[in-house]
C-alpha positions in Angstrom: 0.0 0.0 0.0 2.8 2.4 0.9 4.6 1.6 -2.4 1.3 2.3 -4.3 0.8 5.6 -2.4 4.4 6.7 -3.1 3.9 5.9 -6.8 0.7 7.8 -6.9 2.3 10.9 -5.3 5.2 10.6 -7.7 2.8 10.5 -10.7 0.9 13.5 -9.4 4.1 15.5 -8.9 5.2 14.6 -12.4 1.9 15.8 -13.8 1.9 19.0 -11.8 5.3 19.9 -13.0 4.7 19.2 -16.7 1.3 21.0 -16.7 3.0 24.0 -14.9 5.5 24.2 -17.8 2.7 23.8 -20.3 0.7 26.7 -18.7 3.6 29.0 -18.1 5.4 28.4 -21.4 8.7 29.5 -19.9 9.7 29.0 -16.3 12.7 28.2 -14.1 13.1 25.2 -11.8 13.2 27.6 -8.8 9.9 29.2 -9.9 8.2 25.8 -10.3 9.3 24.9 -6.8 8.0 28.2 -5.4 4.6 28.1 -7.2 3.8 24.4 -6.7 5.2 24.0 -3.2 7.4 21.0 -4.3 10.9 21.0 -2.9 13.8 21.9 -5.3 15.3 18.4 -5.3 12.0 16.9 -6.4 11.5 19.4 -9.1 15.1 18.9 -10.4 14.7 15.1 -10.5 11.4 15.2 -12.2 12.5 17.8 -14.8 15.4 15.5 -15.7 12.9 12.7 -16.3 10.9 14.8 -18.6 14.0 15.9 -20.4 15.1 12.3 -20.9 11.7 11.7 -22.5 12.5 14.6 -24.9 9.5 16.6 -23.7 11.2 19.4 -21.8 14.1 21.6 -23.0 16.4 24.1 -21.4 16.5 27.4 -23.2 18.3 30.7 -22.7 19.1 32.1 -19.3 16.4 34.0 -17.5 16.7 37.4 -15.9 18.7 37.4 -12.7 17.5 39.0 -9.4 21.1 38.7 -8.1 23.5 35.9 -8.5 23.5 33.3 -11.2 20.8 33.7 -13.8 18.2 30.8 -13.9 18.0 28.4 -16.7 14.5 28.5 -18.3 12.5 25.4 -19.1 10.1 25.1 -22.0 8.1 22.2 -23.5 9.6 20.5 -26.5 6.6 21.6 -28.4 7.5 19.8 -31.6 7.9 16.4 -30.0 4.3 15.5 -30.8 1.1 16.8 -32.3 -2.6 16.5 -31.9 -5.7 17.0 -34.1 -8.8 18.7 -32.8 -12.1 18.7 -34.6 -15.1 21.0 -34.0 -18.3 19.6 -35.3 -20.8 22.5 -35.7 -24.3 22.7 -37.0 -23.2 23.7 -40.5 -19.4 23.5 -40.5 -16.5 21.2 -39.4 -13.3 22.9 -38.3 -10.0 21.0 -37.8 -6.7 22.2 -36.4 -3.3 20.5 -36.0 -1.5 21.8 -32.9 1.9 21.1 -31.3 2.3 20.3 -27.6 2.1 24.1 -26.7 -1.4 24.1 -28.2 -0.1 26.4 -30.9 -2.0 26.0 -34.2 0.2 24.6 -37.0 -2.5 24.2 -39.7 -6.2 24.3 -40.1 -9.1 23.1 -42.3 -12.7 24.0 -42.6 -15.5 22.0 -44.3 -19.2 22.7 -44.9 -21.7 20.1 -43.8 -23.7 19.6 -47.0 -25.5 16.4 -45.9 -26.4 15.7 -42.3 -26.2 11.9 -42.5 -23.5 10.7 -40.0 -21.9 8.4 -42.6 -21.3 11.3 -44.9 -19.9 13.7 -42.2 -17.7 11.0 -40.7 -16.1 10.4 -44.2 -15.5 14.1 -44.5 -13.8 14.1 -41.0 -11.5 11.1 -41.6 -10.4 12.3 -45.0 -9.5 15.6 -43.5 -7.7 13.9 -40.6 -5.8 11.7 -43.0 -4.5 14.8 -44.8 -3.5 16.5 -41.6 -1.6 13.4 -40.4 0.5 13.6 -43.5 1.5 17.1 -42.5 3.0 16.0 -39.2 6.9 16.2 -39.4 9.1 13.5 -38.1 9.1 13.7 -34.3 9.5 11.4 -31.2 5.8 11.0 -30.5 3.9 11.7 -33.7 0.2 12.0 -33.4 -0.6 11.9 -29.6 -4.4 12.0 -29.9 -7.5 13.3 -31.5 -10.1 15.4 -29.7 -13.6 16.4 -30.7 -15.8 19.3 -29.7 -19.5 18.5 -30.4 -22.6 20.7 -30.2 -24.8 18.1 -28.5 -25.2 15.8 -25.6 -22.2 13.5 -24.9 -22.6 10.8 -22.2 -19.9 9.9 -19.7 -18.7 7.1 -21.9 -18.0 9.5 -24.8 -21.0 8.5 -26.9 -22.9 11.2 -28.8 -26.4 10.7 -27.5 -28.1 13.5 -29.4 -27.1 16.4 -31.7 -30.4 18.3 -32.3 -29.3 20.3 -35.3 -27.9 17.2 -37.1 -30.4 14.7 -35.7 -27.7 12.3 -34.7 -28.6 9.7 -32.0 -26.3 7.3 -30.2 -23.2 7.7 -32.3 -19.9 6.2 -31.0 -17.6 8.2 -33.2 -14.9 7.9 -30.5 -14.5 4.2 -31.0 -14.6 4.5 -34.8 -11.7 7.0 -34.7 -9.7 5.0 -32.1 -10.0 1.9 -34.3 -8.9 3.8 -37.5 -6.0 5.7 -36.0 -4.9 3.7 -33.0 -4.5 6.8 -30.8 -6.5 8.0 -27.8 -9.6 9.9 -28.9 -11.5 12.3 -26.6 -14.9 13.8 -27.1 -16.9 16.4 -25.2 -19.6 19.0 -25.5 -18.2 22.2 -27.0 -19.4 24.3 -24.0 -17.4 22.1 -21.6 -14.3 22.4 -23.7 -14.7 26.2 -24.0 -15.1 26.4 -20.2 -11.9 24.3 -19.7 -10.0 26.7 -22.0 -11.4 29.8 -20.3 -10.6 28.4 -16.9 -7.0 28.0 -17.9 -6.9 31.7 -18.9 -8.8 32.8 -15.8 -7.6 30.5 -13.0 -8.7 33.0 -10.4 -12.3 32.0 -10.9 -13.4 28.8 -9.1 -17.1 29.3 -10.0 -17.3 30.0 -13.7 -19.9 29.7 -16.4 -19.0 30.0 -20.1 -21.8 30.5 -22.6 -21.1 29.9 -26.3 -23.7 31.4 -28.7 -23.5 30.5 -32.4 -26.1 28.6 -34.4 -26.8 26.9 -31.1 -26.3 27.7 -27.5 -23.7 25.7 -25.5 -22.6 26.1 -22.0 -19.9 24.9 -19.6 -20.1 25.3 -15.9 -17.2 25.0 -13.5 -17.8 24.8 -9.7 -15.0 24.5 -7.2 -12.6 24.3 -10.1 -14.3 21.2 -11.6 -16.7 20.9 -14.6 -20.3 20.2 -13.7 -21.4 17.2 -15.7 -24.4 15.8 -14.0 -25.6 12.2 -13.6 -25.6 11.3 -17.3 -23.2 13.9 -18.6 -25.4 16.7 -20.0 -25.9 19.1 -17.1 -24.8 21.9 -19.4 -27.7 21.8 -21.9 -29.0 25.3 -20.9 -29.9 26.2 -24.5 -32.8 23.8 -24.1 -34.3 25.2 -20.9 -37.8 26.7 -21.5 -38.3 30.4 -21.5 -41.6 30.5 -23.3 -44.2 27.9 -22.4 -46.6 29.3 -25.1 -44.3 28.7 -28.1 -46.0 26.6 -30.8 -42.9 26.2 -33.0 -41.0 23.0 -32.1 -37.3 23.3 -31.3 -34.8 20.9 -33.0 -34.6 19.1 -29.7 -38.3 18.2 -29.8 -39.4 20.6 -27.0 -41.1 24.0 -27.3 -40.0 27.4 -26.2 -36.3 26.6 -25.7 -33.9 29.5 -25.0 -31.9 28.5 -28.1 -35.0 29.3 -30.2 -34.7 33.0 -29.2 -31.0 33.7 -28.6 -29.0 31.9 -31.2 -27.4 33.4 -34.3 -29.8 31.3 -36.3 -32.8 33.0 -34.6 -31.4 36.4 -35.7 -31.0 35.3 -39.3 -34.4 33.6 -39.4 -36.2 36.7 -38.0 -34.4 39.3 -40.2 -35.0 37.2 -43.4 -38.7 37.6 -42.9 -38.2 41.3 -43.6 -35.7 41.1 -46.5 -36.1 40.3 -50.2 -32.5 38.8 -50.3 -32.0 36.5 -47.3 -28.9 36.8 -45.2 -26.6 33.8 -44.9 -24.3 34.5 -42.0 -24.2 36.5 -38.7 -21.7 39.1 -40.1 -24.3 40.3 -42.6 -26.8 40.8 -39.7 -24.1 42.7 -37.7 -23.6 45.0 -40.7 -27.3 45.8 -40.8 -27.2 46.7 -37.1 -24.2 49.0 -37.7 -26.3 50.7 -40.5 -29.2 51.1 -38.0 -31.6 49.0 -40.1 -34.9 49.3 -38.2 -36.0 45.7 -38.4 -32.5 44.5 -37.4 -32.5 46.8 -34.4 -36.0 45.7 -33.3 -35.0 42.0 -33.6 -31.8 42.7 -31.6 -33.8 44.3 -28.8 -35.9 41.2 -28.5 -32.8 39.0 -28.6 -31.2 41.1 -25.7 -34.3 40.7 -23.5 -34.4 37.0 -24.1 -30.7 36.6 -23.5 -31.0 38.5 -20.2 -33.8 36.2 -19.1 -31.6 33.1 -19.7 -28.6 34.7 -18.0 -30.7 35.5 -15.0 -31.8 31.9 -14.8 -28.2 30.7 -15.0 -27.2 33.0 -12.2 -29.9 31.6 -10.0 -29.1 28.0 -11.1 -25.4 28.1 -10.1 -24.6 31.4 -8.4 -21.4 31.7 -10.5 -18.6 34.1 -9.7 -18.1 35.0 -13.4 -20.0 34.5 -16.7 -17.9 34.6 -19.9 -19.9 35.2 -23.1 -18.4 33.7 -26.2 -20.5 35.3 -29.0 -19.3 36.7 -32.3 -22.3 39.1 -32.3 -21.5 40.5 -28.8 -17.8 40.5 -29.5 -18.5 42.6 -32.7 -20.9 44.9 -30.9 -19.5 45.2 -27.4 -21.8 48.0 -26.5 -24.5 45.4 -26.2 -23.1 44.1 -22.9 -24.3 47.0 -20.8 -27.7 46.7 -22.5 -27.9 43.1 -21.5 -26.8 43.8 -18.0 -29.6 46.3 -17.6 -32.2 43.6 -18.4 -30.8 41.0 -16.0 -32.9 40.9 -12.8 -30.8 40.2 -9.7 -32.9 40.9 -6.5 -30.5 38.9 -4.3 -27.0 39.7 -5.5 -27.7 43.0 -7.4 -24.4 42.5 -9.4 -22.9 39.9 -11.6 -19.5 40.0 -13.4 -19.8 39.2 -17.1 -16.9 39.2 -19.6 -16.7 38.9 -23.3 -14.4 36.0 -24.3 -11.2 36.8 -26.1 -11.1 33.4 -27.7 -14.0 33.8 -30.1 -15.2 30.8 -32.0 -11.9 29.0 -31.4 -12.6 28.5 -27.7 -14.1 25.0 -28.1 -11.5 23.6 -30.6 -8.6 25.0 -28.5 -10.1 23.4 -25.5 -10.4 20.1 -27.4 -6.7 20.2 -28.4 -5.7 21.1 -24.8 -7.6 18.1 -23.6 -5.6 15.7 -25.8 -2.3 17.4 -24.7 -3.1 17.2 -21.0 -4.3 13.6 -21.3 -1.1 12.7 -23.1 1.0 14.1 -20.2 -1.3 12.4 -17.7 -0.7 9.0 -19.3 3.1 9.5 -19.3 3.0 10.7 -15.7 1.3 7.6 -14.6 3.5 5.2 -16.5 6.8 6.9 -16.8 
């Protein structure tokens, strides 16, 4: 038992150190010791182990505060690569990243047919091309990670994607069999929340809301993702805000928040007033900037409904910070004070809300980060 406990502690220390180097990009041994609380001897020994695995490198000397300048450590970022895939309602995005989560290349595909067999073929053809771009390196492809706008259970099975009408799809196993590497899959809201949490580690209670053609959400409490009993505790886009709605949502319910606060809602509503229909949210944003009366009226309704949903979230989880990831709000930041005015907070009276700096890349960067961290966790446990 004692041996097992010692091994577990050792593995935890190895993971703590490598993740610290990943997060900080450049850091000295002394600073790792200071920030993690591990003694210098332990840090030095474990750093040597990671260097022997060709995953940590020493770089130029750091700034000295007196005495000998420290040697700076960085990840050997080109020692391995991962592929992340973001499956949206109308588009598939793919990125190839190194171990620093820096994007090396990217691809984007339109979903022309919703059938899973067709989309899956698009995905693996694109992955095959990306794999051929990976240069010779010690670890090659370390994993594939997927962000999905739908319900993923705790076993990684897609239980439902409303916009694509996919049910009970085990794409994780299909990709693992094809590529023989670990495959990870999660809701895009969870992955965006994980990425934002890394950028804002000061917040232990954090909600991230992603608004595109759909609404996705990730909630972090006490530093951990809230997943729920079956894994879909974050499906706030499908909580009801209008019990009198007669138009059915893609999920099968009526009056879902997503029906009134997605980019698709804005396009559907404005196209009722235009001879030439709009095709993307940027065109709607341009109408707003030109003070188009119908666009402004639709936007006012959108803001009120967004405030209703945000008020509900605040009462659901009492989060410290809400981060909005919305191309519309990022493009029109003056909307945030308007939204705040419509949020009803009789208990707290205030709520901090930020606009995400990650934009639509939040989920896919969160996906690639998941593969990188899992790679290091596997090596920490078995190294």
